[in-house]
C-alpha positions in Angstrom: 0.4 84.1 64.8 -2.6 84.7 62.6 -0.3 85.8 59.8 1.5 82.5 60.0 -1.9 80.6 59.8 -2.9 82.6 56.7 0.3 81.9 55.0 0.1 78.2 56.0 -3.5 78.1 54.6 -2.3 79.6 51.3 0.5 77.1 51.1 -2.0 74.2 51.6 -4.3 75.6 48.9 -1.5 75.9 46.4 -0.4 72.4 47.3 -3.9 71.0 46.7 -4.2 72.8 43.4 -0.8 71.4 42.3 -2.0 67.9 43.3 -5.2 68.2 41.3 -3.2 69.5 38.3 -0.8 66.6 38.5 -3.7 64.1 38.8 -5.6 65.5 35.8 -4.3 64.2 32.4 -2.7 66.6 30.0 -5.1 67.6 27.2 -3.7 68.5 23.8 -5.0 71.4 21.8 -6.5 69.0 19.3 -8.3 67.0 21.9 -9.7 70.2 23.5 -11.5 70.9 20.2 -13.2 67.5 20.0 -16.9 66.9 20.7 -17.2 63.2 21.5 -20.4 61.6 20.4 -21.6 59.5 23.4 -24.7 58.2 21.7 -24.3 54.7 20.2 -26.7 55.4 17.4 -25.0 55.2 14.0 -25.3 58.2 11.7 -26.6 57.9 8.2 -23.7 57.3 5.8 -23.1 58.4 2.2 -20.3 56.7 0.3 -19.4 58.9 -2.7 -17.5 57.2 -5.6 -16.7 59.1 -8.9 -16.2 56.7 -11.7 -14.9 57.0 -15.3 -14.8 53.8 -17.5 -14.9 51.4 -14.5 -17.2 48.7 -16.0 -14.8 45.9 -14.9 -15.0 46.8 -11.2 -18.2 48.8 -10.5 -20.3 45.7 -9.5 -17.6 44.3 -7.2 -17.3 47.8 -5.7 -21.0 47.8 -5.0 -20.9 44.3 -3.5 -18.0 45.0 -1.1 -19.2 48.4 0.1 -22.8 47.4 0.5 -21.9 44.3 2.5 -19.9 46.4 4.9 -22.6 49.0 5.4 -25.4 46.4 5.8 -23.3 44.7 8.5 -23.0 48.0 10.3 -26.8 48.3 10.4 -26.7 52.0 9.5 -28.9 53.9 7.1 -26.8 54.5 4.1 -26.6 55.4 0.4 -24.0 54.7 -2.2 -23.6 57.7 -4.5 -22.1 56.7 -7.9 -21.0 59.6 -10.0 -20.6 58.8 -13.7 -18.0 61.2 -15.1 -18.9 60.8 -18.8 -17.9 57.2 -19.1 -17.7 55.8 -22.7 -18.0 52.1 -21.8 -20.9 50.3 -20.0 -20.3 51.9 -16.6 -23.5 54.0 -16.7 -25.6 51.0 -17.8 -24.2 48.9 -14.9 -24.9 51.8 -12.5 -28.5 51.9 -13.7 -28.9 48.2 -13.2 -27.5 48.5 -9.6 -29.8 51.3 -8.8 -32.8 49.4 -10.1 -32.0 46.4 -7.9 -30.8 48.3 -4.8 -32.8 51.3 -3.4 -29.7 52.4 -1.5 -27.8 53.3 -4.7 -27.9 56.8 -6.2 -26.6 57.6 -9.6 -25.4 61.1 -10.6 -24.8 61.1 -14.4 -22.8 64.2 -15.5 -23.4 65.7 -18.9 -19.8 65.0 -20.0 -16.4 64.1 -18.6 -15.4 66.9 -16.2 -12.5 65.2 -14.5 -12.3 63.3 -11.2 -11.9 66.4 -8.9 -15.2 68.0 -10.2 -17.0 64.6 -10.3 -16.1 64.2 -6.7 -17.4 67.6 -5.9 -20.7 66.7 -7.7 -21.1 63.6 -5.5 -20.5 65.7 -2.3 -23.1 68.2 -3.5 -25.8 65.6 -3.9 -25.1 63.2 -1.0 -27.5 63.2 2.0 -25.7 61.3 4.8 -24.8 62.7 8.2 -21.3 61.4 7.5 -19.7 61.1 4.1 -17.0 58.6 3.0 -15.1 59.4 -0.2 -13.9 56.2 -1.9 -12.4 55.4 -5.3 -14.3 53.0 -7.4 -11.2 51.0 -8.3 -11.1 49.5 -4.7 -7.4 50.4 -4.1 -8.6 52.0 -0.9 -10.2 49.4 1.4 -13.9 50.0 2.3 -13.3 47.6 5.3 -11.8 50.6 7.1 -15.2 52.4 7.3 -16.0 50.9 10.8 -12.7 52.1 12.1 -13.4 55.6 10.7 -16.7 55.6 12.5 -14.8 55.0 15.7 -12.8 58.2 15.1 -16.1 59.9 14.4 -17.5 58.8 17.8 -14.3 60.2 19.4 -15.3 63.6 18.1 -13.2 64.0 15.0 -14.8 65.6 11.9 -12.3 64.2 9.4 -10.7 60.7 9.5 -8.4 60.4 6.5 -6.4 57.6 5.1 -2.6 57.7 5.0 -0.9 55.2 2.6 1.8 53.3 4.5 2.5 51.1 1.4 1.5 51.6 -2.3 1.3 48.2 -3.9 1.1 47.9 -7.6 2.8 51.3 -8.3 6.1 51.8 -10.0 9.1 53.3 -8.2 8.8 56.4 -10.5 5.2 57.1 -9.4 6.1 56.6 -5.8 9.1 58.8 -6.1 7.4 61.6 -7.9 4.5 61.5 -5.4 6.9 61.8 -2.5 8.7 64.7 -4.3 5.3 66.5 -4.9 4.2 66.3 -1.3 7.6 67.6 -0.1 7.5 70.4 -2.6 3.9 71.6 -1.9 4.5 71.2 1.8 7.5 73.6 1.6 5.8 76.3 -0.4 2.1 76.1 0.7 0.6 77.8 3.7 -1.9 74.9 4.0 -0.4 71.8 5.5 -1.4 68.9 3.2 -0.5 65.5 5.0 1.9 63.5 2.8 0.8 60.2 1.3 -2.9 61.0 1.6 -5.5 60.7 -1.1 -9.2 61.4 -1.3 -10.1 58.4 1.0 -11.7 59.8 4.1 -14.7 60.2 6.3 -16.2 63.6 6.9 -19.1 65.0 8.9 -21.9 66.9 7.4 -20.6 70.3 8.5 -17.3 69.6 6.7 -19.1 68.7 3.5 -21.3 71.8 3.9 -18.2 74.0 4.1 -16.6 72.3 1.1 -19.7 72.9 -1.0 -19.1 76.7 -0.5 -15.8 76.4 -2.3 -16.7 76.8 -6.0 -13.4 77.4 -7.6 -13.1 75.8 -11.0 -9.5 74.7 -10.8 -9.9 72.2 -8.0 -7.3 70.2 -6.1 -9.4 68.3 -3.6 -6.6 67.1 -1.3 -5.8 70.8 -0.8 -9.4 71.8 -0.3 -9.9 69.0 2.3 -6.9 70.4 4.2 -7.9 74.0 3.8 -11.3 73.6 5.5 -9.6 72.2 8.6 -11.7 70.8 11.5 -10.4 68.2 14.0 -8.8 65.4 12.0 -7.2 62.0 12.6 -5.2 59.8 10.3 -5.6 56.1 9.7 -2.7 54.3 8.1 -3.3 51.5 5.6 -1.8 49.5 2.8 -3.0 50.6 -0.6 -3.8 47.6 -2.9 -3.5 47.4 -6.6 -6.6 48.0 -8.7 -9.2 45.3 -8.3 -9.7 45.3 -12.1 -9.3 47.5 -15.2 -6.5 49.9 -15.9 -5.6 53.3 -14.4 -6.9 56.4 -16.1 -4.0 58.5 -14.7 -1.1 59.0 -17.2 2.0 60.8 -16.0 0.9 63.8 -18.1 -2.4 63.9 -16.2 -0.6 63.5 -12.9 1.7 66.4 -13.9 -1.3 68.6 -14.6 -2.9 67.7 -11.3 0.4 68.6 -9.5 0.4 71.9 -11.3 -3.2 72.5 -10.2 -2.2 71.8 -6.6 0.8 74.1 -6.6 -0.9 77.0 -8.4 -4.1 76.7 -6.3 -2.4 76.8 -2.9 0.7 78.9 -3.3 2.1 81.9 -5.2 5.6 80.3 -4.7 6.3 80.0 -8.5 5.7 83.8 -8.9 8.1 84.4 -6.0 10.7 82.1 -7.6 10.4 83.9 -10.9 10.9 87.2 -9.1 14.0 86.0 -7.2 15.4 84.4 -10.3 15.0 87.6 -12.2 16.7 89.6 -9.4 19.5 87.0 -9.3 20.1 87.1 -13.1 20.1 90.9 -13.0 22.6 91.0 -10.2 24.9 88.5 -12.0 24.6 90.5 -15.2 25.7 93.7 -13.4 28.6 92.0 -11.9 29.7 90.5 -15.2 29.3 93.9 -16.9 31.5 95.5 -14.2 34.1 92.7 -14.7 34.2 93.3 -18.5 34.6 97.1 -18.1 37.3 96.6 -15.5 39.2 94.2 -17.7 39.0 96.5 -20.7 40.2 99.5 -18.8 43.0 97.8 -17.0 44.3 95.4 -19.6 43.0 97.1 -22.7 41.5 93.8 -24.0 39.0 94.2 -26.8 35.5 92.8 -26.1 35.5 89.3 -27.5 33.5 86.1 -27.0 30.7 85.7 -29.4 29.9 82.2 -28.0 29.7 83.4 -24.5 27.5 86.3 -25.6 25.1 83.9 -27.3 25.0 81.7 -24.1 24.1 84.8 -22.0 21.4 86.0 -24.4 19.8 82.5 -24.7 20.0 82.1 -20.9 18.2 85.4 -20.3 15.7 84.5 -23.0 15.0 81.2 -21.3 14.5 82.9 -17.9 12.1 85.4 -19.5 10.0 82.7 -21.2 9.8 80.7 -17.9 8.7 83.8 -16.1 6.1 84.6 -18.7 4.9 81.0 -18.6 4.4 81.2 -14.8 2.5 84.4 -15.2 0.4 82.8 -17.9 -0.6 79.9 -15.6 -1.9 82.2 -13.0 -3.6 84.6 -15.5 -5.2 81.7 -17.2 -6.7 80.5 -13.9 -8.0 84.0 -13.2 -9.6 84.1 -16.7 -11.4 80.8 -16.0 -12.6 81.8 -12.6 -14.1 85.2 -13.6 -16.3 83.6 -16.3 -18.3 82.2 -13.4 -19.5 79.0 -15.3 -21.0 76.2 -13.2 -18.6 73.5 -12.1 -20.6 70.8 -13.8 -23.9 70.0 -15.5 -26.0 67.0 -14.6 -27.7 64.9 -17.2 -29.8 62.8 -14.9 -30.1 61.8 -11.2 -31.5 58.5 -10.0 -32.1 59.1 -6.3 -31.5 56.7 -3.4 -34.0 55.9 -0.7 -32.0 58.0 1.8 -31.9 60.9 -0.6 -35.6 60.8 -1.3 -36.3 60.6 2.5 -34.1 63.4 3.6 -34.3 65.9 0.7 -37.3 68.1 0.1 -39.3 67.4 -3.1 -37.7 69.0 -6.1 -34.3 69.4 -4.4 -31.5 67.3 -6.0 -28.3 69.0 -4.8 
């Protein structure tokens, strides 16, 4: 009788556990990693914007971004990075900094490229959260409050995903889609498609990014590589507010090459497989020629076909050498150990002066 009671008690205990399990909501692996911020206090915010020859839009950029941050009521700074502009961009930045204590200007010694200019801004910003924003206003700063909602939920990265790309040609849209599909298939790091640099990151993410000092930088890949709990926000990307794009198709090609060679050795593997395939086909063709000569007694003929084979093999060899050269060239640049950038002058913001020790600028 007691045995029956014990078994009955065990059944009741199991039933209760099952009921509690059914009542408790399922928690995903991503949600389990979150650390929600219950405090309603807003963090200090740094908005980092690299700029190269953006004199037509920099004042409008300051007006829109500052208006949003003032309405939030948060402590903030606007970090403007001058990437060696040759127009009046730097002069306008100086004027904005003189009239607005929340503006910080980082003037690089020359043009280093957007990826490195963005890295310079991340190195010098002071906010508890950092928003990366292009100065051309194609990415809407009005999404910053929504990004802060994701931050309160516990996410360390809230990144923008372009649902529409207004003002871009079908060729640019098509090549962008092809690039994301290609790098997604060969890279071990998952880079979300249709994403750019527009995102909000916590201080710990920025701190880890600052440890990555590789010279050949593909920031979209580095953002994905550091990881941390992330959440997308979909938005419609607008045309440029003013001015013209600085990205030619040649520059976009070079950026795509940087992304592929920085995050995968796929091209080296392709060259290896291509070489093996050509060698195998050559052996099969040689066996066919020998068999045909022995069986039918045909003399070896075909100068045109011989030239095609020689030129094809030469092309394969040159492509393979070119792939090797791309990787060896990057090794050469990395081992020199030069600094990523040099700063000509820094005009600090009020937040930067308040949070950084005297004499520390980065």
